[in-house]
C-alpha positions in Angstrom: -21.7 21.9 18.4 -22.3 23.0 21.7 -21.9 19.7 23.1 -19.4 17.6 21.0 -19.8 13.5 21.7 -18.1 10.9 20.3 -19.8 11.2 16.9 -17.4 14.4 16.5 -14.1 12.0 16.1 -16.0 10.0 13.0 -14.6 12.5 10.2 -10.9 12.4 11.0 -10.7 8.2 12.0 -12.5 7.8 8.6 -9.9 9.9 6.6 -7.0 8.4 8.8 -8.2 5.0 8.3 -9.1 5.5 4.7 -5.7 7.0 3.8 -3.7 3.8 5.0 -6.5 1.6 3.7 -6.7 3.0 0.3 -3.7 5.1 -0.4 -5.5 7.7 -1.9 -5.1 11.0 0.1 -7.2 12.8 -1.9 -10.3 11.2 -1.7 -9.9 9.8 1.6 -9.5 13.6 3.4 -13.0 14.8 1.3 -14.7 11.6 3.1 -13.8 12.8 6.0 -15.5 16.5 4.9 -18.4 15.0 3.7 -19.1 12.8 6.6 -18.5 15.8 9.2 -21.3 17.9 7.5 -23.6 15.2 6.8 -23.3 15.0 10.4 -24.1 18.8 11.3 -26.9 18.6 8.4 -28.7 15.7 10.2 -27.2 13.0 8.7 -28.5 14.2 5.5 -26.0 12.6 3.0 -26.9 15.1 -0.1 -27.3 17.8 1.9 -23.8 17.4 3.8 -22.4 17.3 0.3 -23.9 20.4 -0.8 -22.6 22.1 2.7 -19.0 20.5 2.4 -18.5 21.9 -1.3 -19.9 25.3 0.0 -17.7 25.4 3.2 -14.3 24.1 1.4 -15.1 27.0 -0.9 -15.2 29.3 2.3 -12.1 28.1 3.5 -10.4 29.9 0.5 -12.1 33.4 2.1 -9.7 33.2 5.1 -6.6 35.1 4.6 -4.7 32.7 6.5 -6.0 30.1 4.3 -5.6 31.8 1.1 -1.8 32.9 1.8 -0.8 29.3 2.5 -2.3 27.7 -1.0 -0.8 30.5 -3.0 2.5 30.4 -0.6 2.5 26.6 -1.9 2.3 27.8 -5.3 4.8 30.5 -5.1 7.4 28.1 -3.3 6.8 25.7 -6.4 7.5 28.5 -8.7 10.5 29.1 -6.6 11.8 25.7 -6.7 11.5 25.5 -10.3 13.2 28.5 -10.8 16.0 27.3 -9.1 16.4 24.1 -9.9 16.3 25.9 -13.7 19.1 28.2 -13.1 21.8 25.4 -12.3 21.4 26.7 -8.3 20.6 23.5 -6.9 23.2 21.1 -9.0 25.9 23.8 -8.3 25.3 23.7 -4.7 25.5 19.7 -4.6 29.0 20.0 -7.0 30.1 22.8 -4.9 29.9 20.2 -1.9 31.1 17.2 -3.9 34.5 19.2 -5.0 34.7 20.4 -1.4 34.1 16.2 -0.4 31.7 17.3 1.8 29.3 15.1 0.6 31.0 11.9 -0.7 29.3 9.0 0.9 25.5 7.9 1.8 26.2 8.7 5.4 26.9 12.4 4.2 24.2 12.5 2.1 21.8 12.1 5.0 23.4 14.7 6.8 23.2 17.1 4.2 19.0 16.7 4.7 19.3 16.5 8.6 21.4 19.3 8.7 19.8 21.3 6.0 16.5 20.8 8.1 18.0 22.4 11.1 19.3 25.8 9.4 16.1 26.5 7.5 13.4 27.4 10.2 11.3 30.1 8.4 8.1 27.5 8.1 8.1 24.3 7.8 6.8 23.5 4.1 9.7 25.6 3.1 12.1 23.5 5.2 11.3 20.3 3.5 10.7 21.6 0.2 14.0 23.0 0.1 16.0 19.8 2.0 14.0 17.9 -0.8 15.2 19.5 -3.9 18.6 19.7 -2.6 19.4 16.2 -0.8 17.2 14.1 -3.1 19.6 13.9 -5.8 22.3 12.9 -3.6 20.4 10.6 -2.0 19.5 8.7 -5.5 23.2 8.7 -6.2 24.0 6.7 -3.1 21.3 4.8 -2.9 19.5 5.6 -0.1 15.9 5.0 0.3 13.8 8.3 -0.5 11.2 7.4 2.8 14.2 8.0 4.9 15.0 10.9 3.5 11.2 12.2 3.8 12.2 10.8 7.9 14.7 13.2 7.8 13.5 16.3 6.7 10.5 15.8 8.3 11.6 15.1 11.6 13.9 18.3 11.2 11.5 21.0 10.2 8.3 21.3 12.0 10.4 20.1 15.6 12.7 22.8 14.8 10.4 25.2 13.9 8.2 25.0 17.0 11.2 26.3 19.0 12.0 29.2 17.1 10.4 32.4 18.4 10.6 34.8 15.6 9.1 32.7 12.8 5.8 31.8 11.6 5.5 29.0 14.2 6.6 31.4 17.2 4.3 34.6 15.9 1.3 32.3 16.1 1.8 30.5 19.7 3.2 33.9 21.0 -0.7 35.5 19.7 -2.3 32.8 21.2 -0.3 33.3 24.8 -0.6 36.6 24.4 -4.8 36.8 24.4 -4.5 34.4 26.5 -3.4 37.1 29.0 0.0 35.9 30.1 2.7 37.6 31.0 5.6 38.1 29.4 4.8 35.1 26.6 8.0 35.4 25.0 9.8 34.6 28.2 7.6 31.8 28.5 7.9 30.6 25.3 12.0 30.6 25.7 11.3 28.9 29.0 9.7 26.0 27.7 12.1 25.5 24.7 14.5 23.2 26.7 11.5 21.5 28.0 9.9 20.7 24.4 11.0 16.8 25.3 9.0 15.1 21.7 11.0 17.9 19.3 14.7 17.5 20.9 14.3 13.2 20.8 13.2 14.0 17.3 15.8 15.6 15.5 18.5 13.8 18.4 17.0 10.4 16.8 17.2 11.3 13.4 20.6 12.4 13.8 21.6 9.0 15.2 19.9 7.1 12.3 22.4 9.0 10.3 25.3 8.5 12.1 24.7 5.1 13.2 22.6 3.9 10.5 20.0 3.0 12.8 17.2 1.4 9.9 14.0 0.0 11.7 11.1 -2.5 10.3 10.0 -1.2 7.3 12.9 1.4 6.7 15.4 -1.6 6.6 13.3 -3.0 4.0 13.2 0.6 2.2 16.7 0.8 2.2 17.3 -2.6 0.8 15.0 -2.2 -2.0 16.6 0.8 -2.6 20.5 -0.8 -2.5 19.4 -3.1 -5.1 18.5 -0.4 -7.4 15.1 0.1 -6.7 13.6 3.6 -6.5 9.8 2.8 -5.1 7.9 -0.4 -4.4 6.1 -2.1 -7.3 2.7 -0.1 -6.3 4.0 3.0 -4.8 2.3 6.2 -6.1 4.9 8.7 -5.8 2.9 12.1 -4.3 5.0 14.3 -7.5 6.2 13.9 -10.9 9.6 15.0 -10.8 10.2 16.3 -14.4 7.7 19.3 -13.1 10.0 20.6 -10.9 13.2 19.2 -12.1 13.1 21.3 -15.5 15.6 20.5 -18.0 19.2 22.6 -17.5 19.5 25.8 -18.8 22.6 25.5 -20.7 23.2 29.2 -20.7 24.2 29.2 -17.4 26.9 27.7 -15.8 25.9 25.7 -12.5 26.3 28.0 -9.8 25.9 27.2 -5.8 24.8 31.2 -5.4 21.9 30.7 -7.8 20.6 28.7 -5.0 22.1 30.2 -1.7 21.0 33.6 -2.3 17.4 33.4 -2.7 17.2 31.1 0.1 19.0 33.5 2.3 16.8 36.6 1.1 13.7 34.0 2.2 15.1 33.8 6.2 16.3 37.4 6.4 12.8 38.5 4.9 11.0 36.0 7.3 11.7 38.9 10.5 11.0 41.7 8.6 7.5 40.6 7.7 6.7 39.6 10.9 8.0 43.4 12.4 6.1 45.2 9.1 2.5 43.3 9.8 3.4 43.3 13.5 3.9 47.5 13.6 6.6 47.3 14.7 6.0 44.3 17.2 7.8 40.7 16.0 5.8 38.8 18.3 2.8 40.7 16.4 3.4 39.7 12.8 1.0 37.6 10.8 2.8 34.7 9.9 1.5 33.3 7.1 1.6 36.6 5.5 5.3 37.6 6.0 5.9 33.7 4.9 4.5 34.5 1.8 6.5 37.8 1.6 9.7 36.2 2.4 9.4 33.4 -0.5 8.2 35.9 -3.1 10.8 38.4 -1.9 13.1 34.8 -2.4 11.7 34.3 -5.8 12.3 37.8 -6.8 15.7 37.4 -5.9 16.3 34.2 -8.0 14.5 36.3 -11.3 16.9 38.6 -10.6 20.2 36.8 -10.6 19.1 34.9 -14.2 18.1 38.0 -15.7 21.3 39.3 -14.7 23.6 36.3 -15.7 21.5 36.3 -19.0 20.3 33.0 -18.4 16.6 33.7 -19.3 14.4 36.3 -20.5 11.3 37.3 -18.3 9.3 35.2 -20.5 11.4 32.2 -20.2 11.0 32.8 -16.5 7.5 33.2 -16.5 6.5 29.9 -18.2 9.0 28.2 -15.7 7.5 29.6 -12.8 3.9 28.7 -13.7 5.2 25.0 -14.5 6.4 25.0 -10.8 3.5 26.5 -9.6 1.4 23.4 -11.4 3.5 21.0 -10.0 2.4 21.5 -6.3 -1.2 22.0 -7.6 -1.8 18.7 -6.3 -0.3 20.2 -2.6 -1.9 22.7 -3.0 -5.2 20.5 -3.1 -4.1 18.6 -0.4 -3.5 21.2 1.8 -7.0 23.1 0.8 -8.9 19.6 1.8 -6.6 19.4 5.0 -8.2 23.1 5.9 -11.2 22.4 5.2 -11.3 18.8 7.3 -10.2 20.7 10.0 -12.9 23.2 9.7 -15.2 20.7 10.2 -13.6 19.4 13.1 -13.4 22.4 14.9 -17.5 22.5 14.0 -17.7 19.3 15.9 -15.9 20.0 18.4 -13.5 17.1 17.8 -10.3 18.5 19.9 -12.7 19.6 22.9 -14.3 16.0 23.1 -11.0 14.8 22.9 -9.9 17.5 25.1 -12.8 17.1 27.7 -12.4 13.1 28.1 -9.1 13.4 29.2 -10.2 16.0 31.7 -12.2 13.8 33.3 -8.9 11.9 34.9 -6.7 14.3 35.4 -4.6 13.6 38.2 -1.7 16.4 39.5 0.9 14.1 38.9 0.3 12.7 35.8 -1.2 15.9 34.3 1.9 17.1 32.3 2.2 14.1 30.2 -1.9 13.6 29.6 -1.6 17.2 27.8 1.4 15.8 25.8 -1.0 12.4 24.8 -4.1 15.0 24.6 -2.3 17.4 22.3 -0.4 14.4 20.2 -4.1 12.6 19.8 -5.7 15.9 18.5 -2.8 16.5 15.8 -3.0 12.8 14.6 -7.3 13.0 14.6 -7.1 16.3 13.0 -4.0 16.3 10.8 -2.5 19.7 12.1 -0.7 20.9 15.3 -1.5 25.0 14.6 -5.3 23.7 15.3 -4.5 21.4 18.0 -2.1 24.4 19.7 -5.5 26.9 19.5 -7.6 23.7 21.4 -4.7 23.1 24.2 -3.2 26.4 24.8 -7.0 28.0 26.2 -7.1 25.0 28.3 -3.6 23.8 29.6 -2.3 27.5 30.2 -5.3 28.8 32.3 -5.5 25.1 34.2 -1.1 25.5 35.0 -1.8 29.2 36.5 -5.4 28.2 38.7 -3.1 25.2 39.8 -0.3 27.5 40.9 2.0 25.8 38.3 4.3 27.4 36.0 3.0 27.6 32.4 6.3 27.3 30.7 6.2 23.5 31.3 2.5 23.1 30.4 3.1 25.0 27.2 6.1 22.7 26.1 3.8 19.6 26.7 1.3 20.6 24.3 3.5 22.2 21.4 5.2 19.2 22.1 2.3 16.9 21.4 1.4 18.6 18.8 4.4 17.6 16.7 4.1 14.4 17.8 0.6 14.0 16.8 1.9 15.5 13.5 4.4 13.5 12.2 2.2 10.1 13.3 -0.4 11.0 11.1 -1.4 10.3 7.6 -3.4 13.4 7.1 -0.5 16.1 8.3 -0.2 18.7 6.2 3.3 18.5 6.9 3.8 14.7 6.4 2.4 15.3 3.2 4.5 17.7 2.0 7.3 15.8 3.1 6.1 12.7 0.8 6.0 15.0 -1.6 9.8 16.9 -1.5 11.0 13.3 -1.1 8.6 12.3 -4.4 8.1 9.2 -2.3 4.8 7.1 -2.0 3.1 8.9 0.7 1.6 6.2 3.1 5.5 4.5 2.1 6.5 7.7 4.4 4.4 7.1 7.3 4.8 3.6 8.0 8.9 3.9 8.0 8.2 7.2 10.0 6.2 5.9 12.4 8.4 3.7 14.7 10.8 6.4 14.8 8.1 8.7 16.0 6.8 6.2 18.4 10.4 6.1 19.9 10.8 9.6 19.9 6.9 10.0 21.7 8.0 7.5 24.7 11.1 9.4 25.4 8.5 12.4 25.2 5.9 10.9 27.5 9.2 10.0 30.2 10.6 13.2 30.1 7.2 15.4 30.8 6.3 12.6 33.6 9.6 13.1 35.5 9.4 16.9 34.7 6.2 16.6 36.5 7.2 14.8 39.5 10.0 18.1 40.6 6.5 20.5 40.0 
């Protein structure tokens, strides 16, 4: 739509409301997609349905989208293979033997630390942290909602502040396209000003140390301590049996069967960025590099099992396919989320929200308003990356025109995207966190929201103070 109106926000709003009301994420996303294309087809529901199906299929034709969905299936294969090899059990047993994780607080600390050190890509972070921490959370009777919150708050929030990973490569490419001089320098300058991400990470750490359980989280913790894993009406986002196959009795649990593949994955990421960027890490393809990294990790896991005579190729293939099958629901949700983002872009949802807020801009409120606008776009579209693509071309030229430094406004746009992403029930990272923790998705959203709002309030105050100093 060349001149977007308030109608453009209806599809994401419908998806959000239905997701909260019905607890059916798939149908909610599909309904939003159908409504969006129906609007573009002149409010014709039949033409809209036909267009929605065609455009959803067309999403797969985009290399970046196909990479993300294929990555999802491969990460499922990787997790199942590591589980089968005894890598997770070996790692957990190693931690217990050293008495590093011997209490509920330390189990939560492990989830928080894992989220900090695996910064290749947010989906990898939450899936690995969930696989490692979930058995310990269950053992020490810490709620899975708490696990989902901790890994969600230390995934995208960390990844967005790393310049040489998938997130950094993506945003550096946008800054380069916008003609920003020394984009890497500007990105690095924005890191200490990314107030929401910093606040979210610190708050999650304080939740672990001080046991800060707010509202719905307190009830979830009380339920878990009473021996009830889920609420009676809960619908866990994933079948744990699929990604937790029977132990392989031919291989004793060894921590290296998990640690080595993960190290390969982390080290392969900059290599992928270097190769796809023709020697320039900043120009590399984040989506392609992430896929290469996880495939290299899967190859390493296979090599370890073959070398230890713990499985043959046929068994490894069957385990990998079973693991990939376990994440088909996630792949479907990602496809629907990408499709909703596509129709929101076609409708001009983000542009409309930006235009509405631009009409009331004043210099002293510009910076916090950029943060809140980005948060609103990310919340309504469910994608932080889409928000960055919308907001950076708006705020970077605006800052330059006003003679203001770009870094604070870059930080506000990126920070707001993460805030909206953490708060939105249709965000892919939020959904994947629910899956990694094997908890009900709406329960995760409800228990995480109070913490996200606190961090959001801190960030708003931070950007207001920063704006006064410009």
